[in-house]
N, C-alpha and C positions, 0 to 999 in steps of 0.2 A: 549662339544658343543651341543650335542643333548639335554642335560638337560636344557640348556638355551632356546633352541627352544621350548621344552615342556612347560617351564615356561611361555614363551610369549604366546603360544597357549592357555594355560589354563587361562591366564589373559584376553585374548581377548574373550574367551568363557564366562568368568564370568561377565565381565563388559560391553561387547559390543565393536564393532570395533571402533567407534568414541572416546569413553572414553579411550579405551586401547591405541590407537594411540596417543591421547593427553598425557597420562601418560608417554608413551615412549619418546615422543618429549620433554616433560618437563624434564625428566631425562637427555636426551641428551644435552639440553641447559645448564642445571646445570653442567654437566660434562665439556662441552666446556668452560663455564665461569670459573670454578675452574682451569682447565688446563691453561687457558689464564692468570689467576691471578698468578699462580706459575711461568709461563714463564716471566711475567713482573717483579716479585720479583727477579728472577735470573738475568735478564737483568739489573735491578737497582743495584744489588750487583756487577755485572761485571763492570758497569760504575763507581761505587764508587772506586773499586780497580784500574781501569784505571786512574781515576782522581788523586788518591793518588800517583800512580807511576809517573804521569806527574808532580805533585807538587814536588816530591822528585828530579826528573830530573832537573826541573827548579832551584831548590835550589842549586843543585850541580853546575849548570852552573853559577848561580849568585856568588857562592863562588869562582869559577875559574876566573871569570871576575874581581872580587874584588882583588884577589891575583895578577892578571896580571896588573891591574891598579896601585896597590901598588908598584910592581916591576918597572913599567915604571916610576912612580913618583920618586922613589929612584934613578933610572938610570939618569933621567934628572937633579936631584939635584946634582949629582956627576960630571956632565959635567962642 
């Protein structure tokens, strides 16, 4: 931790406070942007997995309803 503080202090002494703060803020903005991008990608992947599970569930329901309709039709024909 002290090494990072020393690095920042030496940067500020070398380039001046306004430029040093600007560099630090630019790094922070890039860090936030990259972090946000990875979170969005994870959320998109989670959403795709969720959507796939929903499609599989609806497909199973569709098959069950079709089977039920077929059985009801056969039952009504036998009457």
